[in-house]
N, C-alpha and C positions, 0 to 999 in steps of 0.2 A: 083273369090272365095274369100270371106273374110277371113282374118286370125284370127284364134281363139287362146286364150292363153291356150295352153296345154303344160303340162310338158313332156319332153321328156328326155331321159338319153343318155349321151354321154360316151364312154369309152375313157379315156385319159391316155396314158403312159407318165409318167415324168421320165426322166433319171437324178437321184439325187445321185451323188458320188458314181456311180456304181450300185444303187439299182433301179430296175424298180418296178411300183406299179400302180395300176388302181384306178381311183377315178371316182366319177360321178358328174355331174353339170347340173343344170337345164338351159333350155333356153326358152324364151317366144317368141312367134311370130316368130320363125324360125331364130332369131338372135343369134348367139353364144355370150356368154358373158365371155368366158374363157381367162385369161391372164396368161402368163407363168411367175410363181413366183418361183424362185430358194429358196431353204430353207438351213439352216445351218445343219450341221450333228447333233447337239444336239436338234433339234426342228423337230416336226412333226405334221401334222393336228390333231385335236381334235378326229377325228373319225378313226385315223390310227395310228398304233405303229408297229415299225419293229419288226421281230421275235428275232433278237438279239439286245444287249445293247451297245450303244456307252458310253465309259468312260465319266464321268460327267466333268471332266476337259477339258479345251481347246486343242483339238488334235494338234494344231499349235505349242503349248509350248513344245512339246516333240521333236520337230526338233532341232538338235544341230546346230547353224549357227558358221562358223569360225569367224566371226566378224559382227558387227551390220551394216546394211546397211541404212544410212540416206538419204533420197531423198528430193531434194528442185527444186522449179520452180517459175516462175514469170508468171502469167496470169492475165487478166484484162478484164472488159467489162463496157461499160457505155451507156447511153441514151442520145441524143442530139435531136435538131430540125430537123436535117437531117437524122435520122435513129439510127442504132445501131452499135457500134464499139467493136470489140472483137480482143485482141491482146496476144501475148505470145512469150516468148524466144523459143530457139530449141534446148537446151543443155537438155541431159538425164544422170543424174549423179547416181552412186553407190557408196555412201560414198564419199572419196575423189576422186574417179575415174570418168573422164568423158567418159561415156560409149559410147555416141553418140552425136556429135555436130550438127545433122540435123534432129531432130524429129519434127513431125508436131503434136502440142499439140492443134490445133483447127481443129474439125472434122465436116464436113457437115452431118448431120444426116438426114435431109428431106429437101423439097423445101423451108421450111420457118424457118428451125432451124439449127444452128451450136452450137457446145458444146466445151467450153474450159475445159482441163482436167490437174488435179493434183494429185499427189499420186503416188500409184504404177502403173507403166507403163502397167503390164499385166491386173491388175483389170481395169484400166480404158478402155482399149482397149475391154475387155469382156463386160462390161456393156454399152459401147456405141453401140457395134453390138446388144446387147439384146434391147436397147432402140429403135435403128432403126428399128428392125425387129418388134416390137410390135406397133410402129407408123405405118408403112406400112400395118401390119395386120388389124389394126383399120380402115385404109382408105378403104380397100378392103371389109370389112365387113358391113361398116356403109355408104359408099359412101360420105364420108367427111373425111376431116384431122383432127386429134387430135390437140387441142389447145395446146399452149405452158403451160399454167397452167396445163392442163390435162396430159400432158407429164411429168412434174414435179411432179405431185401427183403421177403419176403410178410408176415413177422411185424411189420415196422416200419410197412408199409402198413395192416395191420389195427389197429395200436396208435395210429395218428397221431389217428383222430377223439376218442379219448379224451384228447387234450392238454388241460391245464387242469382236469381232474377230480380226484377222489380216487383214482383207478386208481395204484397203486404198484407198478410191475414194472420190474426191471432184470435182464435175461437175458444171460449170456455164452455163445453158441453155440461148443462145442469139438468138432472132428472132424476127419476125414480126408477130403478131397475130392479124388477122382481126376478131376473135370471141371475142376479149376483146377491141372493139372500133377501131380496125384498126390502131394500134400503136406499137411501139417497147415493147419488154417485155425481162426481166432479171430476171432469178429466180436461186439461188444457192441451190443445193442438195449435202448432204454430206452422207458418207457411214453408218452413224448412224441414218439415215432418217431425218435429219434435212432438212427443205425446208424454204428458205428465198427469199423474193421479193422485190426487190429495183432498184434504178436508177443507182448504181455504185457498183461494186464488184472488187475486187482484192484477189487472192488466191495464196497461196505459200509461201515459205521462203522469197522470195524477196517483198513480198506484202506490208509491211510497208513502204519501200521505195518508192514503186510505188503510194501509197496512199499520200504520202507527195507531189508528183508532181500534182497528180489528184486534190487534194484538193486546190491547188493554182490555177489552171488554168481552171478547169472544170466548164462550165456554159451551159445553155440551148441554147442560141443563138450562139453557135460556128458554123462556118461554116464548110464544109466538109474538106478543106484543114487543118483548125485549129484542128479539131478533131483528124486527122490522125497523125499530127505532135505530139499533145499532147499525144497521146497512145503510139506512138514511142518513144518519150522523156521519159515517165514513166517507159517503159520497160527497155530502155536503162540505165537510172539511177539506176534502181534496179539491174540490172546485174553488174554495176560497183561497188557495195557494196556487193552482194550476190555471194558468191563462187560457188553456186550450179546453178546459172543462167548464161547464156552467150550465145555467138555465133551470130546468126540471130535473127530477129524481125519479126514474121507473123502477119498479121494483115488482118481482114475482115471487111468490110463495108456493113451492111444489111440494105436495102431499100425496100420500096413496091411502085410499079408503076402499076397503074390500076390492082390492086388485084394478080400482078405477082410480085415475090420477085426478087431482083437481088444482088448478093454477089460478091462483087468486092474484089479480093485478092491481097495483097501487100506483098512482101518479102523484107527486108531491110537488108543488110549486113554491119556490122561496124567493124571498127578495134580499138583496144586499143593500145596505144603505151606507153610502160614503160621505163623510163630512167635507 
């Protein structure tokens, strides 16, 4: 029986800061096109306004903090002839406090994608889960996986309503994209909706020091062992100068073999000796 483009109505409940609301969306040919789009408390769809009004000022500014929490990290990713390298330190800091020395800042999101995270730990964990869910739902609906570029565009679109709030997320999507010529792909997405694609990125308070090492040694013709050594050296030198980065170095090497991606995980522990 051929499919016809008939408009149908779907009732969806979005749980948004304790508010439940119904909205309608159209679908064509029986394929749902709905994505979960969290919204900030000061924004609402054009066809919907809540029955009560939020204050115009940023709600998070009313929270009195005992002290300012400065967070920092060192994450990096680059593309070379042997695949994609993603590396990060493992220190979680809250101001001058080392909150945890063994945090994993590189998260596998899907079979073809890992994400390096910097910013607020809670915000990064939340948006990584949202992104993983939406990529899985897209695959179930369309019988194909979402490309790296598509995932970055979706994440940027979902984060844009939070521009100007206290949401602090900076994610680098590192993966192998067969939809874009069967090659490595590296895209940086920030919490204000910024989306940048490139061959090398370093994010965090230690990124200036990491860039110094990468600019000196990075080239397309690196071997696998040379690329791993360069990434480890870049993160190590950054942690040597940046007080908010430290402890171990986590590293992922992403390649594609016969349309199947293999992610090789390395964890390096180092010691710094002080006289």
